[in-house]
N, C-alpha and C positions, 0 to 999 in steps of 0.2 A: 361843939363846931365839929364836922365831918369833912374829910377830904376823900375824894373819889380818885382812884388811881386809874391807870390806863387799863388795867386788866378787869377793872369793874368793881374793885374791891373797896369798901367804905371804912375807913379808920378815924377814930377820935383824936384829933391832934390840935396843938395850940394854933394860933394864927401866925405867930413868929415862925413855926416849923413849916407852915404852909408857904410862907413867902420864902423861906430858905429853899424849899423844893422847887418852887417856880423858877427861881434863879440859878 
């Protein structure tokens, strides 16, 4: 799974980490 940051970078991260970033 990848997460796209505001700067447009894609980094492989776990789902729980994505949730932490969103909140």
